[in-house]
N, C-alpha and C positions, 0 to 999 in steps of 0.2 A: 612359613611364617603365617600366623593366624590372621584372618580378616576380622576386623573389629567394627561392629555396628554401634553407633552412638545414638541414643534415643532421648527425646525430650517431649513433654506434653504438647499436643497439637493445639495451636491457638484457633484453629478453624473447626475442629471436630471434638466434641465432648467425649471423654473416655477413650480417646485415641492418642497415639504417639506418632511423631514424625521420626523416621529412622534415617540416619545418614551414614554413608560410607565416605569418610573424609568430609569434603564439603558438598558432595553430591547427594541430593535427596533420593533415597532408595524407595520409600513407601510411607504411607500414613495408614496406621492399622491399630486395632485393639490388641493384636498379638504380633508386634513388630519383629520379634526374633524369628518366628516361624515363617511369617509372610516375607520377611526380608531374605531368608534363606531360599525361598521359592523364586524370588526375583533374581537373586544371584545365580541360582541354578539355570534359570531361563536365559540368562545372559552368557552362559557358557562356562561358568566357573567350575573348577574340578570339585566333584561331590566329596572328595576326601580331604579337602582343605579345612583345617580347623577354623571354627567360627566362635567369636565371643561377642557379648553385648554388655554395655554398661550405660548408665544414665549420664547425661552431660553433666560435667562438673564433679563426677565421682570417680575415684580410682578403683572402686570395687567392681569386679566382674560379676554381673548378675546371672548370666547364663553362659554355658560353654557346650559346644558340640562340634560336629562337622556339618558342612553345608548340606550334604546329602541326607544325613540322619535328621537334622532339624527340618528339612523340607518335607519330610514324611509325617511330621507331627502337627497337631493343633491342640488348642485348649477347648475342652468340652465342659459346659456349665449346665447344671440342672439344679432344681431346688432341693434335691435329696442328697447328692454327693458333693456338691461344691465343685470348684474347678479341678479337673483332672486332665492329664495328657491322654490324647487319643490319636488314632490314625487319621491323617488328613485325607479327605475325599473331596474332589472338586464338586461343585454344585451344578451338574448337568441339567437337572430339572429346573433350577432357578434360571440358568442361562437360556434354556428352551422357552420358558415362560416369558422372559424378557424379549426374546426374538419374536415370539408369537404376538406379544403386545405391540411391538413396533410394527409388525406386519399388519395387524388389524387396524392400527391407526392409519397406516398408509392406504389401505383399502377404503376405509371410511372417508379419508381425505379425498381420494380420487373419485369416489362415488358422489360426495357432496359437490365436488368441483363440476361434475357433469350436469348436476341439477341446476347449478347457478351460473353456468358459463354461457347459457343461451344457445346451446347446440341442438335444441329441438326436443330434448328429453322431457318427458312429462310423466306425472303420476296419474293413474286412472285412464279411462277410455276416451 
C-alpha cells in the first residue's frame, strides 16, 4: 500500500510547505516530496514502498514514486534552465562550515570569558 504525503503551505516559512504523514508532521521544505522521502527512509521505511503526494484538500496526486527513488532526487534551479530534477547530494561543506562557525563561537566565548572573569589574564606586558 502506498504512503501518502499531504502538503500545505507553511504559515511559518515563505515558499515552504509543511508535509504530513497522516496527522504527524514530517518536514517543512521547499521540496517536501523529496525531503519527505529522505525523512521516511531515515526512519527505516522500505525504499521500495510506493510514495505519493497531494495538496491538502485535493484528490489529485501531484507526484508518485517509491521512497528510495524519491530520496535520491532534488530540484535544481538556475536562471538558465528553470527547475529540473537532479541527483540529491547532501551538503557536507555547508554542514562543516556550520560546525566550524559553532566551534569558533565557542572558542571566542571561552577566550572572552577568561579576560573578564578576573582570573589574572591580561593583555600586554
